[in-house]
N, CA, C and O of each residue as an XYZ file, in Angstrom:
860
protein
N     146.931   -356.165    -36.413
C     147.021   -354.714    -36.124
C     148.430   -354.259    -36.475
O     149.408   -354.887    -36.069
N     148.531   -353.215    -37.198
C     149.859   -352.737    -37.567
C     150.451   -351.906    -36.455
O     149.790   -351.649    -35.449
N     151.644   -351.498    -36.615
C     152.354   -350.778    -35.529
C     151.778   -349.425    -35.264
O     151.786   -348.999    -34.110
N     151.284   -348.721    -36.232
C     150.749   -347.373    -36.007
C     149.506   -347.390    -35.164
O     149.287   -346.528    -34.313
N     148.668   -348.431    -35.431
C     147.430   -348.526    -34.642
C     147.725   -348.844    -33.205
O     147.068   -348.343    -32.292
N     148.724   -349.686    -33.007
C     149.093   -350.055    -31.639
C     149.603   -348.855    -30.871
O     149.310   -348.729    -29.682
N     150.353   -347.970    -31.501
C     150.910   -346.779    -30.818
C     149.794   -345.851    -30.381
O     149.872   -345.269    -29.299
N     148.777   -345.699    -31.178
C     147.654   -344.831    -30.831
C     146.941   -345.339    -29.604
O     146.561   -344.557    -28.733
N     146.751   -346.668    -29.524
C     146.068   -347.261    -28.367
C     146.867   -347.029    -27.086
O     146.307   -346.745    -26.027
N     148.205   -347.157    -27.211
C     149.051   -346.958    -26.003
C     148.969   -345.536    -25.536
O     148.840   -345.291    -24.337
N     149.039   -344.576    -26.454
C     149.001   -343.170    -26.051
C     147.649   -342.786    -25.445
O     147.590   -341.974    -24.521
N     146.565   -343.370    -25.965
C     145.229   -343.079    -25.413
C     145.092   -343.560    -23.993
O     144.500   -342.899    -23.139
N     145.675   -344.775    -23.751
C     145.601   -345.344    -22.398
C     146.370   -344.483    -21.413
O     145.927   -344.295    -20.279
N     147.493   -343.967    -21.818
C     148.321   -343.157    -20.933
C     147.620   -341.836    -20.608
O     147.656   -341.372    -19.469
N     146.989   -341.243    -21.605
C     146.293   -339.971    -21.355
C     145.144   -340.146    -20.407
O     144.906   -339.254    -19.592
N     144.400   -341.255    -20.460
C     143.274   -341.503    -19.558
C     143.728   -341.609    -18.134
O     142.993   -341.193    -17.238
N     144.901   -342.143    -17.871
C     145.394   -342.340    -16.493
C     145.894   -341.088    -15.851
O     146.137   -341.084    -14.644
N     146.060   -340.039    -16.583
C     146.610   -338.804    -15.993
C     145.554   -337.769    -15.648
O     145.917   -336.710    -15.137
N     144.255   -338.007    -15.896
C     143.220   -337.031    -15.547
C     143.054   -336.948    -14.048
O     143.065   -337.962    -13.349
N     142.907   -335.782    -13.580
C     142.718   -335.576    -12.135
C     141.329   -336.008    -11.762
O     140.360   -335.636    -12.423
N     141.219   -336.789    -10.713
C     139.887   -337.221    -10.300
C     139.072   -336.038     -9.786
O     139.590   -335.107     -9.168
N     137.809   -336.116    -10.063
C     136.905   -335.066     -9.566
C     136.537   -335.404     -8.148
O     135.899   -336.424     -7.890
N     136.937   -334.548     -7.220
C     136.652   -334.780     -5.805
C     135.227   -334.352     -5.496
O     134.725   -333.315     -5.929
N     134.623   -335.220     -4.724
C     133.237   -334.905     -4.345
C     133.212   -333.623     -3.545
O     134.009   -333.424     -2.628
N     132.314   -332.787     -3.894
C     132.153   -331.527     -3.164
C     133.276   -330.559     -3.371
O     133.432   -329.597     -2.619
N     134.072   -330.817     -4.408
C     135.193   -329.924     -4.631
C     134.864   -328.861     -5.647
O     135.764   -328.210     -6.178
N     133.584   -328.674     -5.927
C     133.211   -327.619     -6.843
C     133.495   -326.252     -6.238
O     134.049   -326.174     -5.142
N     133.144   -325.216     -6.897
C     133.372   -323.854     -6.387
C     132.543   -323.674     -5.137
O     131.313   -323.708     -5.164
N     133.232   -323.486     -4.072
C     132.479   -323.428     -2.809
C     131.511   -322.257     -2.801
O     131.811   -321.155     -3.262
N     130.324   -322.548     -2.252
C     129.351   -321.470     -2.077
C     129.687   -320.744     -0.795
O     129.631   -321.343      0.279
N     130.031   -319.483     -0.872
C     130.438   -318.782      0.371
C     129.283   -318.748      1.368
O     128.116   -318.548      1.031
N     129.692   -318.956      2.613
C     128.678   -318.933      3.671
C     127.985   -317.576      3.665
O     128.610   -316.530      3.492
N     126.701   -317.634      3.857
C     125.946   -316.386      3.851
C     126.375   -315.518      5.014
O     126.185   -315.885      6.174
N     126.927   -314.420      4.723
C     127.378   -313.496      5.776
C     126.497   -312.257      5.718
O     126.891   -311.200      5.227
N     125.306   -312.430      6.234
C     124.382   -311.318      6.222
C     124.888   -310.210      7.145
O     125.528   -310.464      8.166
N     124.585   -308.999      6.759
C     124.947   -307.874      7.615
C     124.172   -307.972      8.910
O     122.955   -308.160      8.918
N     124.906   -307.840     10.012
C     124.198   -307.957     11.290
C     123.142   -306.870     11.420
O     123.324   -305.727     11.001
N     122.036   -307.278     12.018
C     120.952   -306.325     12.235
C     121.330   -305.393     13.370
O     121.540   -305.826     14.503
N     121.412   -304.132     13.060
C     121.778   -303.162     14.078
C     120.563   -302.873     14.942
O     119.484   -302.567     14.436
N     120.751   -302.976     16.267
C     119.667   -302.668     17.182
C     119.368   -301.180     17.121
O     120.251   -300.339     17.289
N     118.132   -300.886     16.883
C     117.751   -299.480     16.768
C     117.667   -298.888     18.168
O     116.844   -299.306     18.982
N     118.496   -297.944     18.431
C     118.469   -297.260     19.727
C     118.091   -295.810     19.468
O     118.937   -294.973     19.154
N     116.831   -295.542     19.605
C     116.366   -294.170     19.389
C     116.962   -293.228     20.409
O     117.551   -293.664     21.398
N     116.814   -291.961     20.176
C     117.323   -290.978     21.121
C     116.598   -291.135     22.450
O     115.367   -291.158     22.483
N     117.349   -291.243     23.552
C     116.681   -291.428     24.838
C     115.812   -290.241     25.198
O     116.156   -289.090     24.930
N     114.685   -290.540     25.807
C     113.785   -289.470     26.235
C     114.326   -288.853     27.508
O     114.379   -289.523     28.539
N     114.731   -287.588     27.464
C     115.319   -286.992     28.664
C     114.301   -286.895     29.787
O     113.110   -286.677     29.562
N     114.807   -287.062     31.007
C     113.938   -286.929     32.167
C     113.522   -285.479     32.310
O     114.364   -284.581     32.290
N     112.245   -285.249     32.453
C     111.744   -283.880     32.572
C     111.990   -283.403     33.993
O     111.467   -283.973     34.950
N     112.781   -282.367     34.120
C     113.063   -281.809     35.447
C     112.498   -280.403     35.484
O     113.124   -279.456     35.008
N     111.332   -280.278     36.044
C     110.716   -278.966     36.130
C     111.472   -278.103     37.111
O     112.001   -278.581     38.115
N     111.512   -276.839     36.806
C     112.176   -275.911     37.719
C     111.342   -275.778     38.985
O     110.157   -275.454     38.921
N     111.960   -276.028     40.137
C     111.180   -275.917     41.372
C     110.790   -274.484     41.645
O     111.510   -273.550     41.290
N     109.680   -274.324     42.259
C     109.242   -272.991     42.665
C     109.788   -272.724     44.054
O     109.324   -273.329     45.021
N     110.758   -271.838     44.177
C     111.327   -271.596     45.503
C     110.274   -271.082     46.456
O     109.407   -270.291     46.087
N     110.367   -271.549     47.700
C     109.405   -271.103     48.707
C     109.641   -269.637     49.032
O     110.778   -269.173     49.123
N     108.556   -268.935     49.201
C     108.598   -267.540     49.650
C     109.336   -266.601     48.699
O     109.870   -265.580     49.132
N     109.373   -266.936     47.403
C     110.022   -266.012     46.485
C     109.001   -265.204     45.710
O     109.353   -264.236     45.037
N     107.751   -265.592     45.799
C     106.744   -264.829     45.092
C     106.479   -263.525     45.831
O     106.638   -263.438     47.049
N     106.081   -262.537     45.088
C     105.762   -261.268     45.736
C     104.592   -261.453     46.690
O     103.546   -261.974     46.303
N     104.768   -261.032     47.922
C     103.674   -261.199     48.859
C     102.460   -260.386     48.447
O     102.590   -259.331     47.825
N     101.287   -260.879     48.794
C     100.062   -260.157     48.485
C      99.989   -258.911     49.364
O     100.079   -259.016     50.588
N      99.827   -257.737     48.763
C      99.769   -256.516     49.568
C      98.622   -256.572     50.572
O      97.555   -257.118     50.290
N      98.866   -255.991     51.763
C      97.822   -255.941     52.774
C      96.693   -255.037     52.291
O      96.932   -253.934     51.799
N      95.473   -255.512     52.435
C      94.324   -254.766     51.938
C      93.384   -254.432     53.091
O      93.027   -255.304     53.883
N      92.991   -253.183     53.177
C      92.009   -252.736     54.168
C      91.243   -251.591     53.522
O      91.703   -250.449     53.517
N      90.078   -251.903     52.980
C      89.336   -250.914     52.198
C      88.628   -249.876     53.068
O      88.358   -248.764     52.614
N      88.330   -250.239     54.314
C      87.619   -249.309     55.201
C      88.304   -249.265     56.562
O      87.836   -249.898     57.508
N      89.415   -248.519     56.674
C      90.150   -248.470     57.947
C      89.274   -247.953     59.089
O      88.464   -247.043     58.917
N      89.465   -248.563     60.255
C      88.732   -248.179     61.464
C      89.724   -247.995     62.613
O      90.820   -248.554     62.566
N      89.364   -247.227     63.638
C      90.204   -247.160     64.837
C      90.393   -248.562     65.423
O      89.459   -249.364     65.450
N      91.609   -248.845     65.891
C      91.936   -250.202     66.325
C      91.819   -250.424     67.826
O      92.190   -251.488     68.321
N      91.303   -249.425     68.568
C      90.965   -249.707     69.953
C      91.766   -249.012     71.023
O      91.650   -249.358     72.199
N      92.586   -248.029     70.647
C      93.328   -247.295     71.677
C      92.412   -246.283     72.366
O      92.340   -246.245     73.594
N      91.728   -245.484     71.595
C      90.864   -244.450     72.172
C      89.731   -245.046     73.001
O      89.460   -244.559     74.098
N      89.066   -246.082     72.507
C      87.891   -246.622     73.203
C      88.240   -247.606     74.315
O      87.341   -248.106     74.991
N      89.527   -247.895     74.520
C      89.943   -248.750     75.624
C      89.941   -250.237     75.334
O      90.253   -251.030     76.222
N      89.598   -250.643     74.114
C      89.650   -252.075     73.791
C      91.067   -252.633     73.886
O      91.265   -253.807     74.200
N      92.044   -251.779     73.610
C      93.438   -252.161     73.846
C      93.762   -251.823     75.288
O      93.730   -250.655     75.676
N      94.071   -252.824     76.076
C      94.252   -252.644     77.520
C      95.541   -251.893     77.840
O      96.454   -251.807     77.019
N      95.588   -251.349     79.064
C      96.728   -250.531     79.479
C      98.062   -251.258     79.351
O      99.050   -250.663     78.920
N      98.103   -252.533     79.718
C      99.386   -253.244     79.730
C      99.904   -253.562     78.326
O     101.021   -254.057     78.174
N      99.104   -253.281     77.311
C      99.539   -253.499     75.938
C     100.082   -252.223     75.294
O     100.430   -252.203     74.114
N     100.145   -251.163     76.097
C     100.753   -249.909     75.627
C     101.970   -249.634     76.502
O     101.839   -249.402     77.704
N     103.144   -249.662     75.899
C     104.397   -249.492     76.646
C     105.216   -248.384     76.001
O     104.889   -247.909     74.914
N     106.292   -247.973     76.685
C     107.107   -246.867     76.176
C     108.550   -247.024     76.629
O     108.870   -247.796     77.533
N     109.409   -246.257     75.959
C     110.832   -246.273     76.307
C     111.034   -245.767     77.732
O     111.908   -246.251     78.452
N     110.232   -244.802     78.129
C     110.217   -244.289     79.507
C     108.953   -243.448     79.657
O     108.306   -243.100     78.669
N     108.612   -243.129     80.891
C     107.420   -242.307     81.138
C     107.663   -241.441     82.358
O     108.289   -241.882     83.322
N     107.183   -240.236     82.322
C     107.193   -239.389     83.503
C     106.098   -239.869     84.459
O     105.146   -240.525     84.036
N     106.232   -239.549     85.712
C     105.276   -240.016     86.723
C     103.852   -239.577     86.388
O     102.888   -240.291     86.667
N     103.736   -238.407     85.792
C     102.414   -237.870     85.491
C     101.800   -238.428     84.216
O     100.602   -238.290     83.970
N     102.647   -239.060     83.415
C     102.246   -239.249     82.014
C     102.632   -240.643     81.513
O     103.524   -240.792     80.678
N     101.952   -241.644     82.031
C     102.272   -243.026     81.680
C     101.910   -243.340     80.234
O     101.121   -242.633     79.608
N     102.506   -244.419     79.714
C     102.259   -244.816     78.318
C     100.780   -245.080     78.067
O     100.254   -244.725     77.012
N     100.113   -245.698     79.026
C      98.696   -246.041     78.846
C      97.790   -244.807     78.798
O      96.617   -244.906     78.440
N      98.345   -243.641     79.162
C      97.569   -242.408     79.067
C      97.552   -241.849     77.635
O      96.769   -240.950     77.331
N      98.389   -242.366     76.785
C      98.552   -241.806     75.453
C      97.467   -242.221     74.476
O      97.760   -242.666     73.366
N      96.230   -242.076     74.883
C      95.080   -242.454     74.048
C      94.468   -241.196     73.430
O      94.361   -240.160     74.086
N      94.074   -241.297     72.184
C      93.498   -240.155     71.482
C      92.317   -239.567     72.267
O      91.449   -240.301     72.740
N      92.298   -238.255     72.395
C      91.224   -237.515     73.068
C      91.114   -237.825     74.561
O      90.095   -237.524     75.181
N      92.149   -238.419     75.135
C      92.156   -238.664     76.576
C      92.451   -237.348     77.315
O      93.032   -236.418     76.756
N      92.040   -237.304     78.568
C      92.334   -236.119     79.379
C      93.744   -236.157     79.954
O      94.170   -235.213     80.618
N      94.460   -237.230     79.707
C      95.868   -237.350     80.089
C      96.668   -237.574     78.803
O      96.106   -237.621     77.709
N      97.999   -237.714     78.955
C      98.849   -237.921     77.776
C     100.091   -238.686     78.195
O     100.407   -238.813     79.378
N     100.782   -239.189     77.183
C     102.080   -239.831     77.457
C     103.207   -238.836     77.221
O     103.214   -238.109     76.228
N     104.153   -238.815     78.143
C     105.385   -238.044     77.972
C     106.550   -238.858     78.530
O     106.462   -239.352     79.654
N     107.629   -239.009     77.781
C     108.801   -239.722     78.291
C     109.611   -238.821     79.225
O     109.323   -237.634     79.375
N     110.620   -239.410     79.841
C     111.532   -238.613     80.648
C     112.187   -237.550     79.771
O     112.475   -237.799     78.601
N     112.416   -236.397     80.320
C     112.902   -235.272     79.510
C     114.301   -235.519     78.948
O     114.688   -234.888     77.964
N     115.060   -236.424     79.557
C     116.412   -236.701     79.050
C     116.434   -237.896     78.093
O     117.506   -238.371     77.721
N     115.284   -238.369     77.705
C     115.198   -239.510     76.788
C     115.657   -239.080     75.397
O     115.068   -238.181     74.795
N     116.706   -239.722     74.889
C     117.258   -239.326     73.592
C     116.438   -239.856     72.413
O     116.246   -239.159     71.417
N     115.965   -241.082     72.536
C     115.209   -241.715     71.446
C     113.901   -242.297     71.989
O     113.767   -243.512     72.133
N     112.950   -241.427     72.284
C     111.718   -241.910     72.908
C     110.838   -242.672     71.920
O     110.897   -242.453     70.710
N     110.033   -243.559     72.459
C     109.051   -244.269     71.642
C     107.898   -244.752     72.507
O     108.042   -244.939     73.715
N     106.758   -244.950     71.870
C     105.594   -245.554     72.513
C     105.121   -246.677     71.583
O     105.097   -246.524     70.362
N     104.746   -247.805     72.190
C     104.486   -249.019     71.404
C     103.150   -249.634     71.799
O     102.770   -249.631     72.970
N     102.444   -250.160     70.803
C     101.143   -250.780     71.029
C     101.189   -252.227     70.563
O     101.554   -252.511     69.422
N     100.821   -253.131     71.447
C     100.754   -254.556     71.119
C      99.321   -254.888     70.705
O      98.398   -254.842     71.519
N      99.156   -255.220     69.437
C      97.826   -255.522     68.897
C      97.425   -256.989     69.109
O      96.307   -257.378     68.774
N      98.326   -257.794     69.659
C      98.114   -259.211     69.975
C      98.036   -260.082     68.721
O      98.780   -261.055     68.600
N      97.154   -259.745     67.801
C      96.963   -260.563     66.612
C      97.368   -259.783     65.364
O      97.464   -258.556     65.381
N      97.604   -260.529     64.276
C      97.974   -259.880     63.014
C      96.876   -258.914     62.580
O      95.696   -259.262     62.545
N      97.290   -257.710     62.257
C      96.346   -256.635     61.932
C      96.878   -255.845     60.750
O      98.073   -255.560     60.673
N      95.990   -255.493     59.830
C      96.379   -254.609     58.734
C      96.332   -253.177     59.282
O      95.273   -252.678     59.661
N      97.481   -252.540     59.314
C      97.571   -251.166     59.838
C      97.770   -250.223     58.656
O      98.676   -250.407     57.843
N      96.917   -249.218     58.575
C      96.925   -248.320     57.418
C      97.378   -246.900     57.749
O      97.695   -246.130     56.842
N      97.412   -246.542     59.031
C      97.797   -245.180     59.366
C      97.750   -244.907     60.850
O      97.440   -245.794     61.646
N      98.060   -243.671     61.223
C      98.135   -243.237     62.617
C      97.484   -241.861     62.748
O      97.658   -240.999     61.886
N      96.738   -241.665     63.824
C      96.251   -240.333     64.190
C      96.955   -239.915     65.467
O      96.941   -240.646     66.457
N      97.566   -238.748     65.450
C      98.281   -238.262     66.629
C      97.681   -236.947     67.110
O      97.019   -236.222     66.368
N      97.945   -236.673     68.389
C      97.432   -235.475     69.058
C      98.451   -235.074     70.107
O      99.075   -235.935     70.727
N      98.628   -233.774     70.315
C      99.588   -233.332     71.306
C      99.080   -233.517     72.727
O      97.998   -234.057     72.959
N      99.901   -233.049     73.683
C      99.496   -233.102     75.083
C      98.536   -231.967     75.414
O      98.026   -231.282     74.528
N      98.303   -231.785     76.707
C      97.324   -230.787     77.137
C      97.955   -229.433     77.453
O      97.269   -228.444     77.714
N      99.301   -229.426     77.418
C      99.975   -228.150     77.658
C     100.473   -227.581     76.339
O      99.711   -227.429     75.384
N     101.750   -227.271     76.302
C     102.323   -226.691     75.087
C     103.155   -227.704     74.300
O     103.727   -227.356     73.267
N     103.229   -228.932     74.764
C     104.106   -229.916     74.156
C     103.356   -230.735     73.111
O     102.201   -231.113     73.312
N     104.027   -231.002     71.995
C     103.461   -231.891     70.978
C     104.579   -232.395     70.062
O     105.678   -231.842     70.035
N     104.274   -233.444     69.322
C     105.248   -234.086     68.427
C     105.054   -233.542     67.017
O     103.955   -233.596     66.467
N     106.129   -233.019     66.439
C     106.058   -232.414     65.109
C     106.441   -233.389     63.991
O     105.948   -233.263     62.870
N     107.307   -234.350     64.282
C     107.734   -235.353     63.306
C     107.902   -236.697     64.019
O     108.271   -236.753     65.192
N     107.624   -237.769     63.290
C     107.806   -239.097     63.876
C     107.947   -240.146     62.785
O     107.577   -239.922     61.633
N     108.486   -241.289     63.169
C     108.564   -242.470     62.304
C     107.701   -243.570     62.912
O     107.363   -243.532     64.095
N     107.354   -244.540     62.089
C     106.547   -245.675     62.560
C     107.308   -246.961     62.271
O     107.693   -247.226     61.132
N     107.519   -247.748     63.307
C     108.137   -249.072     63.154
C     107.095   -250.127     63.520
O     106.128   -249.844     64.226
N     107.311   -251.348     63.027
C     106.349   -252.421     63.316
C     107.027   -253.780     63.251
O     108.104   -253.935     62.673
N     106.375   -254.749     63.852
C     106.805   -256.142     63.785
C     105.619   -256.984     63.335
O     104.504   -256.814     63.828
N     105.866   -257.891     62.399
C     104.794   -258.773     61.953
C     104.457   -259.791     63.042
O     103.299   -260.177     63.201
N     105.464   -260.219     63.781
C     105.297   -261.051     64.960
C     106.274   -260.533     66.009
O     107.295   -259.948     65.649
N     105.992   -260.730     67.300
C     106.893   -260.188     68.327
C     108.337   -260.655     68.195
O     109.256   -259.945     68.603
N     108.552   -261.855     67.622
C     109.905   -262.386     67.494
C     110.587   -261.932     66.204
O     111.772   -262.205     66.015
N     109.874   -261.252     65.321
C     110.427   -260.841     64.038
C     111.209   -259.539     64.182
O     111.030   -258.781     65.136
N     112.083   -259.306     63.200
C     112.847   -258.065     63.187
C     111.913   -256.884     62.963
O     110.941   -256.970     62.212
N     112.229   -255.791     63.625
C     111.404   -254.596     63.482
C     111.715   -253.897     62.160
O     112.880   -253.764     61.784
N     110.679   -253.452     61.460
C     110.818   -252.726     60.203
C     110.190   -251.350     60.359
O     109.398   -251.117     61.272
N     110.546   -250.452     59.468
C     109.941   -249.122     59.456
C     108.986   -248.986     58.272
O     109.211   -249.568     57.211
N     107.945   -248.229     58.461
C     107.054   -247.878     57.362
C     107.840   -246.991     56.395
O     108.554   -246.079     56.812
N     107.695   -247.272     55.100
C     108.473   -246.563     54.091
C     107.582   -245.716     53.184
O     106.358   -245.840     53.172
N     108.250   -244.858     52.433
C     107.515   -244.042     51.449
C     107.493   -244.775     50.111
O     107.897   -245.935     50.030
N     107.024   -244.103     49.063
C     106.912   -244.738     47.759
C     108.242   -245.125     47.145
O     108.278   -245.937     46.220
N     109.350   -244.557     47.644
C     110.679   -244.886     47.131
C     111.379   -245.949     47.959
O     112.519   -246.315     47.674
N     110.695   -246.446     48.990
C     111.311   -247.459     49.839
C     112.167   -246.901     50.957
O     112.826   -247.663     51.665
N     112.173   -245.592     51.133
C     112.933   -244.969     52.222
C     112.066   -244.863     53.471
O     110.844   -244.741     53.383
N     112.710   -244.912     54.633
C     111.969   -244.761     55.886
C     111.247   -243.415     55.871
O     111.850   -242.370     55.630
N     109.966   -243.466     56.130
C     109.168   -242.245     56.036
C     109.131   -241.508     57.373
O     108.920   -242.108     58.428
N     109.339   -240.211     57.304
C     109.177   -239.336     58.470
C     107.854   -238.601     58.278
O     107.685   -237.839     57.326
N     106.927   -238.842     59.189
C     105.585   -238.277     59.070
C     105.532   -236.885     59.703
O     106.199   -236.614     60.702
N     104.735   -236.024     59.106
C     104.490   -234.700     59.677
C     103.391   -234.843     60.727
O     102.289   -235.303     60.431
N     103.706   -234.446     61.943
C     102.772   -234.620     63.045
C     101.928   -233.383     63.304
O     101.305   -232.823     62.402
N     101.929   -232.977     64.563
C     101.006   -231.929     64.996
C     101.631   -230.539     64.945
O     102.851   -230.371     64.952
N     100.745   -229.557     64.895
C     101.170   -228.156     64.916
C     100.649   -227.440     66.164
O     100.948   -226.267     66.388
N      99.861   -228.165     66.978
C      99.392   -227.638     68.260
C      99.077   -228.826     69.165
O      99.292   -229.980     68.793
N      98.574   -228.532     70.332
C      98.367   -229.603     71.309
C      97.011   -230.288     71.208
O      96.812   -231.340     71.817
N      96.094   -229.731     70.470
C      94.720   -230.227     70.546
C      94.209   -230.910     69.277
O      93.541   -231.941     69.363
N      94.510   -230.361     68.116
C      93.905   -230.881     66.881
C      94.572   -232.179     66.420
O      95.787   -232.213     66.224
N      93.778   -233.260     66.242
C      94.354   -234.522     65.759
C      94.804   -234.397     64.299
O      94.196   -233.675     63.510
N      95.857   -235.099     63.964
C      96.358   -235.158     62.588
C      96.489   -236.633     62.202
O      97.112   -237.418     62.917
N      95.894   -237.000     61.062
C      95.938   -238.386     60.595
C      96.903   -238.513     59.421
O      96.852   -237.728     58.474
N      97.759   -239.483     59.492
C      98.669   -239.821     58.397
C      98.396   -241.253     57.957
O      98.468   -242.178     58.766
N      98.083   -241.440     56.676
C      97.904   -242.777     56.119
C      99.197   -243.229     55.457
O      99.913   -242.421     54.866
N      99.500   -244.531     55.556
C     100.720   -245.072     54.972
C     100.585   -245.153     53.449
O      99.484   -245.306     52.921
N     101.720   -245.049     52.755
C     101.705   -245.251     51.306
C     101.288   -246.686     50.966
O     100.636   -246.929     49.951
N     101.671   -247.622     51.822
C     101.272   -249.019     51.655
C     100.994   -249.607     53.029
O     101.824   -249.507     53.932
N      99.843   -250.211     53.183
C      99.473   -250.797     54.476
C     100.456   -251.886     54.871
O     101.125   -252.471     54.019
N     100.539   -252.155     56.174
C     101.419   -253.207     56.675
C     100.615   -254.167     57.551
O      99.589   -253.799     58.122
N     101.098   -255.385     57.642
C     100.512   -256.355     58.564
C     101.420   -256.420     59.784
O     102.619   -256.671     59.659
N     100.855   -256.197     60.951
C     101.676   -256.098     62.159
C     100.928   -256.614     63.377
O      99.698   -256.632     63.411
N     101.692   -257.032     64.371
C     101.129   -257.314     65.684
C     101.594   -256.269     66.703
O     100.963   -256.072     67.742
N     102.710   -255.605     66.385
C     103.259   -254.571     67.271
C     103.581   -253.341     66.429
O     104.203   -253.454     65.372
N     103.160   -252.168     66.895
C     103.423   -250.907     66.192
C     104.067   -249.929     67.170
O     103.614   -249.772     68.304
N     105.119   -249.285     66.714
C     105.859   -248.339     67.563
C     105.906   -246.971     66.891
O     106.207   -246.866     65.702
N     105.609   -245.928     67.655
C     105.729   -244.542     67.197
C     107.027   -243.970     67.777
O     107.261   -244.031     68.984
N     107.865   -243.416     66.897
C     109.173   -242.900     67.305
C     109.259   -241.398     67.008
O     109.591   -241.018     65.886
N     108.972   -240.552     67.975
C     109.089   -239.097     67.753
C     110.523   -238.716     67.398
O     111.476   -239.203     68.006
N     110.661   -237.840     66.408
C     111.993   -237.376     66.012
C     112.152   -235.856     66.177
O     113.273   -235.349     66.217
N     111.033   -235.137     66.272
C     111.076   -233.681     66.449
C     109.833   -233.264     67.216
O     108.741   -233.771     66.960
N     109.995   -232.348     68.148
C     108.864   -231.955     68.990
C     108.970   -230.492     69.403
O     110.007   -229.847     69.253
N     107.868   -230.005     69.921
C     107.782   -228.624     70.421
C     107.897   -228.645     71.937
O     107.036   -229.211     72.610
N     108.936   -228.043     72.484
C     109.232   -227.987     73.915
C     109.579   -229.361     74.484
O     110.618   -229.501     75.130
N     108.764   -230.354     74.270
C     109.015   -231.708     74.764
C     108.041   -232.677     74.109
O     107.099   -232.268     73.430
N     108.282   -233.974     74.325
C     107.428   -235.001     73.718
C     106.188   -235.198     74.576
O     106.278   -235.500     75.766
N     105.039   -235.022     73.958
C     103.767   -235.295     74.605
C     102.831   -235.791     73.511
O     102.694   -235.155     72.466
N     102.185   -236.934     73.756
C     101.504   -237.578     72.637
C     100.276   -238.354     73.088
O     100.273   -239.009     74.130
N      99.240   -238.260     72.277
C      98.060   -239.130     72.353
C      97.836   -239.667     70.937
O      98.097   -238.958     69.965
N      97.366   -240.884     70.811
C      97.316   -241.463     69.469
C      96.240   -242.519     69.310
O      95.664   -243.009     70.281
N      95.991   -242.850     68.056
C      95.138   -243.975     67.655
C      95.738   -244.592     66.401
O      96.275   -243.888     65.545
N      95.643   -245.911     66.299
C      96.044   -246.629     65.083
C      94.808   -246.918     64.238
O      93.723   -247.158     64.767
N      94.985   -246.892     62.932
C      93.880   -247.167     62.007
C      94.193   -248.427     61.198
O      95.350   -248.701     60.878
N      93.144   -249.191     60.872
C      93.358   -250.380     60.065
C      92.186   -251.350     60.138
O      91.051   -250.973     60.430
N      92.501   -252.606     59.865
C      91.486   -253.684     59.867
C      92.071   -254.901     60.568
O      93.218   -255.281     60.335
N      91.270   -255.494     61.418
C      91.674   -256.737     62.065
C      91.629   -257.876     61.056
O      90.655   -258.007     60.315
N      92.674   -258.704     61.020
C      92.693   -259.846     60.105
C      91.747   -260.916     60.624
O      91.698   -261.187     61.823
N      90.996   -261.521     59.710
C      90.064   -262.582     60.107
C      88.879   -261.986     60.811
O      87.977   -262.714     61.226
């Protein structure tokens, strides 16, 4: 072998020893699968249904109805004497005498500033009006108001006109002829009070209530 051939062999051997060994598993790493996390679907929450409560006693009350008003028992005596009372009475003219077409009448004391006569109906009654009559002499009631209570423990209210104002009723023009006044709107009451506001000579009154008994 000549010298040139020997040099080639030496250089080849040296080049083989300098190659980097291939490391097992040292290839291009496969990146770990990093999948996008699954987002939990959270739909819009269903709101709790909160119905508006119906407040108690806020609805308009049913109007009192009485299609065929009848006398409620003052004239015929069904309403007993002790259920007719007054602010005051003269000795001759007790409250229980104040019955329509009676031969007696009710008259308060002459110095009574705000006289009244009241009828206890005991049970709830639809009251639609009042018939009044003067006394047997020259005295009679020319104007009056009507107050009532739905129950004896309730606050007293007045019968009103179509505008909601306390109504002053036109009463009698003489002592004998009855005059009937019907309310603009019937009321439910257990107690009814007649309050004279104007009279001829003095207060003298006979009366009847009109309406329908409930139940």
